[in-house]
N, C-alpha and C positions, 0 to 999 in steps of 0.2 A: 504494500500500500504506500505509494509515494506521498510524502507530506511536503506541501509547499513551504518555503522558508518562513519560519516563525521564530521570533526572538524569545529568549528565556523570560523577558519581562512580560510577554503576552502568553505565558504558560501558567496554567493553574492545575491544582491537583486535589483530589480527595483520597486520603490514605486511611485505611481501616486495618487494625491489628487486634484480634481478639484471642486471648489466651485463657481467660477465666470466665466460666459461664455459671449462671445462678442455678442451673440444674444439678451441679455437684462436681466434686473433684475428679470423677471419672472422665469428665469431658475436658479436663485441663490439657492445654497445649503449651509447650515451652519453645517458642520460636516466632510466632507471628508478630509480636510486639518488636522484637529485634529486627525482623525483616522490614517492618514498617519504618522504623527509625533509620535503617540503612537506606531505604528508598528515599526518605526525606533528605538524608545526607547527600545522596547522589543528585537530587534535584537542586539543592542549594549550591553544590559544587559547580553546577552548570550555570548558575546565575539566576535561578528562579527566586523571586522575592519571597521571604517568609510569610508575608501577608497573603500570598496567593495559595498557600498550602493549608488545607483544612484536615486536621488529624483527629481520629476517634480511636482511642486505645482502651483496652481492658487487660492490662498485664497481670501476670501472677504476682503474688506478694513479693517474691524475691526479685522481681524485675521492675519494681516501681521507679527505680532510678532512671529507667529509659524515658519515662514521661518528663522527669525533672530535667534531663538533658535537652529535650526538645524545647522546653520552656525557656531554658537559658539561651537558646538560639533565637528566641523571639517568636516561637511558634506555639500558638495556643492549642491545647488539646482538650477533648471532652471524652467522657465515658461513652463507650460504644453501645449504648442502650438503643432500643428500637426508636424511641421518641427523638433522641439526639441525632441519630442517623437520618431519620426522615426529615427532621427540621433542617439539618445541614444541607441535604441534597435538594430539598424542595424550596427552601427559603434562603439559605446562606450562599449556595453556589450561584444562583442566578444574579446575585449582586456583584459578583466578581467580573472584571473586564479582562477578556483573553480570547485567544483564537485556538489554542491547543489545550486539551484537557486530558489529564491522566487520572485513572481510577485504579487504585491498588487495594486489594482485599485479601487478607489472610485470616483463616479461621475455619469453622466447621460449615459444611454444606451438604445438601442432599439433592436428589432428583426425584420428581414425582412419577407416577405411573404413566402420565402423558408427556414425560420427558421435559418438564419445566424445572429449571434449577432454582433452588431456594437456599438462602444464606441465613444462618442463625445469628441473632443479635446476642449481646452479652447477658441480657436479662431473660433469656429463654429458660423456661422451667419445664418439668415433665407435664404439667397440666396447662401451660400457657406458652406454647412454642412461638416466641416472637421471631418472625422471619421477614426477610426482604426478598421479594420476587425479582430475580435477576433480569429476566426477560422484560418485565414491565419497567424496571429501573433503566435499562438500556433504552427502551422506547421513550421514556421520559427525557433522557439526555439528548435524544435525537429530535425532540419536539421543539417547538418555537420557544419554549421556556428557556432552553439552554442552547438555542440555535446559533448563538454567537460563537460557540466553540465548533468551528468547522471541521476540525480534526480531533478525534477522541480515541484514546488508547486505554484499554483495560487489561489489567493483569490480575487474574482470579486464581488464588492458590487455595482451593477448597475441594473437599471430597464431592464426588458425584455418584455415590452409591445410592441405591434405591431406598426411599423412605420406608417402604413396606418391610425392608430387611431389618429395621431398627426396633421392631416389636413395640411401637409406640401405642399407648392406649388412647391417644387423642389424634384428631386429624390436624393437618397443617392449616393454618389460618389463610385467609385470602391475602393476595399480594397488597402491598402498601401504596402502590402508585397506579393511578388510572392512566390509560394510554391516551395521549393527546395528539393534536394535529402535528404531523411531522414537519420539521423545517425542510427547505428545498434542497440544500446542498451540504448536508452533514455526512462525513465519512467516518465510519466507526470500525475499529479493529479491537477485538477482544481475544486475548490469549488465555486459554484455560489450562490449569495444571493437570486435570484428569478428565479422561473421556467418560462417557455415560457408563455407569455401573462400576466405576473404579474408585479406589481410595487415594487421596493425595497423601504422600508420605511426609512425615515430620521427623527431623533429627533432633531429639531432645538434648543430647550431649552438646552438639554444636549450636543449639538454639536457633534453628532455621528450618524452613520448609525445603524439601529437596528441590522442588520446582523453583521457588523464590530464589534460592541460592544460585541456581544456574542463570536465571533471568538477570539477577543483580550483577553477577560477575560479567555477563555479556555486556550489559549496559555500561558498566564501569570501564570496560576496555574500549568501548566505542567512543572515539574522539569527536565524532560528528554531532551536530545539533541542527535539527532534530535527529534522533538516532535512526538507523536503518531497520525498519520494522520487519520487512521480509527477511533480512539477514538474521534478526533476532530469533524469529520463529524457526528458521532452518537450523541454527546452532543449538537451540533448545531441543528440537526434535532429534537431531543427530546424537545429542548427549544421552537421551533416554532410549534411543534405539541401539545403543552400543551392544554388540553381541556378547561381550564379556560381562555385561551387567547382570546382577542377580535377578532371576525372573520374578521373585517375590517383590523386588523393589522397583520393578518397572512401572512407569506411568506412561500414558499416551497423551501428550499435549496436543490439543486441537485448537483451531482458532476460527472465530466467527468474523465475517467481514460484511459490513453494510456499506454499499457504494453509493447507490442512489435510492430514493424512496420507492420508485416504481419497480426496482429490481428486487427489493425485499431482502430477506436474510439468505445467507449462503455459508455453509460450512466449507472451508477450504483447507486442504491438507488431509490428514488422516481421517478415516471415518470415525464419527463420534460414538464408538462402541467399545465394549470392554475387550480384554485380551482374548477371551474365548470366542467372542464374536469376530474378532479380526482373523482368527484362524479359519473360521467358517467362511468369511467373505473373501479373504485373501487366497487361501489354499484350495478351497472347495468351490468358490464362486457362488455360494449360497446368499440369498437376500436376507439381511439381518432382520428387517421387520417381519418377514414371513416366518422365520425361525421362531420368533416370539409368538406369532399367531398360532403356529403349530403346537408349541408348548401349552399355550392357553387353551387350545381346543382339547388337548388331552386332559388338562386339569378341570375342564368344564364337563367332562363325561360324568353323568350322575352316579354311575356305579362306583367310580373311583373316589368319590367323596368318602366312601367307607374304607377305612384302612385295611379291613379284612379282605375286601375285594382287590385292593391294591396289592396286598400280599399274595392273593391268589393269582393275580396276573404275573407277579414276579416268579412264582413257583412254576408256572407253565412255560417259562422261557428256557431255551437251551443254555447250558453252562456259559458259553461265550457271551451271551447277552445278559445273563444274571449278574455277571461281575461288573457290568457297566450301568445297568438300569437301577435307578434309586429304589431303595427298599420302602420308603415312605414318601407320601406327598405332603411334605411340610410346607405350610403356607409361606414361610419366610423365604425359602430358597428352592421351592418346587420348580419354578420356571427355569432358574439357572441350572439345576440338576438335569432337567429334561433336555435343555439345549445342549448341555455337555454330552448327554447320551446320544442324541441324534447326530451331532457333529462327529462323534467317535465311530459310529457305525454306518455313516452315510454311504461309504463306498461299498459296503456289504449289502447288495441288493437283496440277496436271499435272507439275510438277517432281518432286514426291514420287513420283508413279507412274513417271516415267522413271528415277528413282534405284532404285526397287524392281525395275524390269525389268532394269536393269543388274546389280543384285546377284543376281538369279535366274540370270542367265547365268554368273555367276562362282561362286556358292555351290552346290555339288552336294549338300550335306546338306539334304534337304527339311525336316527337323524344325527345323534352325537357321534356315532362311529363314522358315518359318512363324512361328517365335517373334518374329522382327523384324516381320513383317507384322501379327501379333496386337497387338504393342505400338503400332503406328501406328494400327490400327483402334480400339484402346482410347482412345488420345489424341484421335482424331477425335470419337468419340461422347461420351466423357466430358467432353471439352472443351466440347462443345455443351451438355451438361447443366449443367456448372459455370457456364457463361456465363449460362444461363437462370435458374439458382438463385441467382446471385451477389447479387442485390438483396434476397433474402429473408433475414432474420435468424432462423435456426432455432436455438432454444435446445437446449442439449446433451441435456437430458432428452427433449425431443420428437424430436430427431434419432435418439436410440437407439430410441425407441418406433417411429417410422416405419420405421427400418431392420429391426428385429426382425419387424414385421408384413409387410415385403416379402420377407423371407428365406423360401425354401421350407421350411426346417426351422430355426425360431428357436433350438432347443436346440443345434444344431451351428454356428450362425453365429459366426464369429470376433468377438472384441471390436473395437469401433470407436468412437472418441470424437470424431472430426472428420469433416468432409464428404469429404475425399479418401479416408480409410480406408473409409468407408461405400461410396462409389462403386466403389472398387477391389474390395472384397469382393463387392458385388452383381454386378459384371461377371463375376466368376469363377464365379458360381453358375448352375446349370442351371435352366430354367423348371419350374414345377410342372406336373404332368400335367393338373390340372383347369383350368388357365388358359392355358397356352401362351405368354403374354406373358413377356418377360424380367423378372427381378426388378428390374433397373435402371429399366425403363420403369414398372413397377408403383410403384416408389418415387416417381418423378416425379409420377405420377397422385395418389398419396396426399398429396404436398406440395401439389399443385394444389388438392385438395379442402380440405385443412386451412387453407390460407392464401387460399382463394378467388381462385385465379389461373387463369381460363379459358384464357388464352393457353398455359399449360403443358399443359392437357388437349388443346388443339388440336394441339400439337406431338406429343403421344403418339399421337393419331389418325393423324397423317401418318407416324409412325415404325413403327406396328404395323399388322397386318392388321385389317379390320373385325370378323372373328370373334374375334380376340384382345381387341379393345377391348370388344366386347359381353360376352364371358365375364368380363372383369375388372369391368365395371360391375355385372353381376349378382352377382358375388361380394362386391364392396364394399358393395352395397346390403344384402345379407343380413348382412354383418358389422356394419353399422350397426344393424340390427334386433336382432342378438344383443347388441351392446354396450349398447344402451339398456336391456336387461334386467339388465345387470351394473352396479350402482352400488356403488362401494367408498368407505369412509369412513376418513379419518384424523382421529382424535379426540385432541386435545391438551389437556392440563391445564397451565395456566400460572398458578400461585397469585399470582405477582407478577413484575415485570420482572427481579428479581434472584434468583429462587428456582429450585430444581431443576424441570425440566420433564419430564413423563411423556407418553407417547403410546401410543395403541392403533391398530392397523390392522385393519379388519374388512371382509370381503367377504360380502355378504348371500346370494349364491347358492352359496357354497362353505363347507364346514364348516372354516373356517380363520380364526383371528384371532391377533394377536400383541400383546405388551405389552413396552414397554421404557422406559428413562428416559435422560436425558442429564444432563451435569454442569450446575451452576448457571451462569447467564450474568450478565455484569457489569452490563448495562443493557439497556433496551428496544431500543437500536440494534443489539444483537448477536442479538436473538431471530430476525430474518429469516435471518441466517446459519445459526443452529441449525436452523431449519425447512428450509433448503436441504439441509443434511446428511441430515435425516430423509427428504426426498423422494428424494435419491440412493439411500438404502438401500432404499426401497420400489419404486424404478423397475424393478427386475429382476423383481418378483413381481406387481405390479398388472396387471390386464387391462382394466378398464373405466374409466369416468369417476371420478376421485378427487375427492370432496368433502371439504374440510378444515373441521373444526369446532373452534374454539378456545374452551375454557372459561376465562373471565377473571373476576376480582372486579368488583364493581359499578363502582368508580371507573375501570376500564380499558375501559368500554364506549365511551369516546371514541376508542379506538385506531383508526387508519386502516389496518387490517390489509391491505386490498386494495391499498394503495399501497406496502406494503413491497416492497423490491426484492431480487431474487436476482441476483448477479453470476456469470456463466459465464466459461468460458475465452475469452480474447480481449477481456475487459473488457465484453462485451455484457451488458446488464441487462434484466430483465423484471420486471413487477409480479406479485405472487402472485395478485392478482385477475384478471389477464389469462391466467394459466396454469391456474388451477383455480377451481371454485366455492369461495368462502371466506366463512364465516359466523362470527358471534360467539354465544356461549352464556353464560348467567349461572352462574358456578361455585357461588356460595353456595346458590342454589336447587337445583342438581343434587345438592348434598351434603345436602339436607334440613336446612339450618341454621335455627335459630329465627328467626321473624319474616320469613321469605321467602315464606310462604304457598304452600309447595310442593304442598300438597293441592289448592288451587284451580288451580294450573298443570296438574296431571294431569287434573283434572276437565274443565277447559275444552278441553284437547287432545283428550280422548276425544269430546266433543261435536262438535268441529270435524271430526275424522276421520269421525264417523258421517254428518255432513252431506255431506262429500266423497264417501263411499261411496254415498250415496243419489243422487248425480248432480247435486246442487245446485251451480249455477255459483259459481265463486269470486268474492268481492267484498272490497273493502277498507273498513275502518272508519277514516275520517279523523279525526284529532284536531288541533284548531287551538289556538293559544296562549291563547285566551280561556276555554277550558273549565276547570272546577275539578277538582282532584285527586280529591276524594271522589266526585264525579260520574262520573269515568272509572272508578275502581275499582268502583263499584256497578254501572255498566252492563255492564262485562265480567263481573263476578261473577254478574249476573242473567241472562246469556245474550244481552245486547244487544251483539253483536260481529260483525264479519265474519270471514272466514277468516284475515285478518291485519290488523294495525294499521299505518296509515300516518300520518306526521306532516307537516302542512302548515306546518311551521316547523323550525328547526334545534334539536333537543333536547339537543345535547351541546356541550361547550366544554372546552378544555384549561386553563381557568382554575381558580380555587379550588373552584368547584362544577361539576365536569365533566359531571354528568348532571342534566337538568332534572327538576323535580318531576313533571311530567306523564308523562315516560317511566318514572320510578319507579312512578307510580301504575298505569300500564298493566301493568307486569310484576308488581306486587303483586296486581293484579286477576286474574292468571293467564294473561295473553297469552303464547302460545308463539311466535307468528310476528309479526314487526314489521320495519319498515325506516324509515330516515330518511336524508335527504341532509345532507352536511356543507358544501355550498356552496349559497348562495341562488340559485335559478334566476331567470331574467329575469321569468318569469310563473309564479306558483304554480299557477294553474288549468291551464296547459299541462303542468306537471310532474305534477299529479294525473291528467290524462287519459293522459299517456304511461305512467305506472305502471299504470293500469287496463288499458291495452292489453297491457303486458308480462305481467300476471297472466293475462289471457285467452289469450295466446299459449302460456304455460307449460302451462295446462290443469290441472296438478296441483301441489299445494303442494311436493312433493318435487322438482319440476322447476324451480321458481323460481330457486334458486341457479345452476343450469346455464344458465338463460335469461339471467340477469344477467351471468354470466361471458362468454357469447357477445357481449353488448353491449360489455363491457370490452375484449374482444380484437379488436373490429372497428376498422378504421382511423379511422373517424369517431367513435370512442367519446367523446372529450372533449366533443363537442357534444351528447351524449345525456344526458338528465336522470339516468339510472341510473349514470353514470360515477363520480360521487362518492358512491355509495350505500353505506350500511352495512346489511348484512342480519343480522338477529337471528333465527335459525332454530333454536329450542330444543325438540327433540322428546324428551319424557321416556322414550319407548320405546327410545331409543338413548342410554344413559347409563352409561358405564363407571365413574363415580365412586362408585356405590353397590354395587360388588362383584359385579355380575352377569356381568362379563366375566372369564373365567378367564385367569390369567397363564400362557399356554402357552409353549413354547420360544421365547425371544425371537429376533426377527430382529436382525441386526447393528445396533447403535444408533449414534447420532451421537457425535462425540468428546466 
């Protein structure tokens, strides 16, 4: 997570260290107060003013001097009770002036059955468990209440074991913070010391949390300000992944990153599951949520609520399974024990069948037994699908599109943002009457076609009947024909790298277009992120191939727009040119500005379109660096041109004169369609021949951007001459800058 330059004077922090709890001595921790003080010391060493640091401490009696030391530094501390913590966060923090906020918390924590993290306050008792809901706290920090802190970093060194495992006699209280309207541009990064289901280790002798110690050592070694957060996570992760580390002492640091409000939450890095789950997910490819559902389905069997029946089931198992299957269904750890069992025997298909047969003899409720059987069937088939899809990096936008197209009724399909959700939802859907094949297998076939994986198509053939495969192929072929007739355009006006950006979405075969704008962006580096937000907004409404056309001023024609990257959940990146056909257009000419010869542009385009309609084969007019500017302008103006202009040299440069005079001459001559490479090929003659071939393959001018996009998305794209190609595809008949597009009801815009 990159952090823009922020001075220490504009940095604030809330630091919590709880060692002593009202519930009793058995909850004592010897370390969080020391870690909190060390973190405060690091902040002060970097120049953060003491008045910007809010500290809440509940040290052990032997550690009271820690609070005294902070007071001597001019830092006021309060007892880390529930009321003080809430008051500090809700009322004290909003009064501070800053841009970067740190949240440090060391103490006890749990996770609820619905995977919500809770942090215990110092005044928690057995009958009144005073807690802070971490997810709601983070949402409050992202809200307009604390929106001035554009960058927020959290370090949470607390357990994430399940609350149900604590044998508590009371339920957890509701969270202390209500979720408010989010601010528009807050970026939040939270590093957790333990994954779901794990305990955070504490070293009493050295008075530190194992996780906090590594974090603090890494921060203290980092000379930069603000520190490198991505580097921090990687170093902490590598420490706990050390193969020589004691297995019992391992933790699984994970982090949560909030980038933009419309993107929502995203776990980045390791899966937020315990070590046993990581074995299941990493080595066996099993879906962690479905493993829990399988365990729950077993525990929900009515007969197994009786320990005698559970013991009867255990006795009916062969010796190899008896040693692994839990003898009792204890409420505290029954789910964990069952997960351990299924993970241990998963590769033994006969063993699973023997266990099912034993369960069927004990469980008289057919519906309950069928629920268990269904969960196992799901894991078997979906595990195979996940294993086969594992090597393919499917972008979030494409995943959603493939999912919707595979669903029998896209309008009724539940939301799904990751592969596990997609596979689970498709498994639960019934087949379409016109295809017969299951939506899950249809999804696999669509992925196979999109990513050119014939081995996936072969697997679908083996999993489905010949008639189902034939029906699906026929449907997909017709769908491709229909999609070819649907070409949609995203037209974006970018006056400069730091100005407001407007965009239009237009679908040519439907009477629908939309217009919206986004806030100014700070630099060209942020433009790709803004484009990613626009694409997210359009993803739910577009139906065909989306061609992106970017109107830029003359000096931005050197932009490598096709190389701009979009970062998706999980840190996966993809270039815009590999995702969509992407072209540049000349903004000044589209606006009919003086001395752009917009009239010649429209005239030349009209003649080119007439030649194309007459069936004249497409050809390229090549311009070499030895030609004269006046000569180029005159030839194009007099009709001596091909359907598009190609340059047998590199006509752009990011230096003082970014655009070569010959490129300017071609555009002033009226050329609407041109291309150039940004990297010198080994052989210019081979480059020209390759581009002539691509033009012939496209067949039509409007298909050229799509043809080049296909080249960019192929695995061997870097070796193709078109990989570093800039397409200038400037059709005057599609020009929203002159007011011919109405501003209809806007679609939801970017932040």
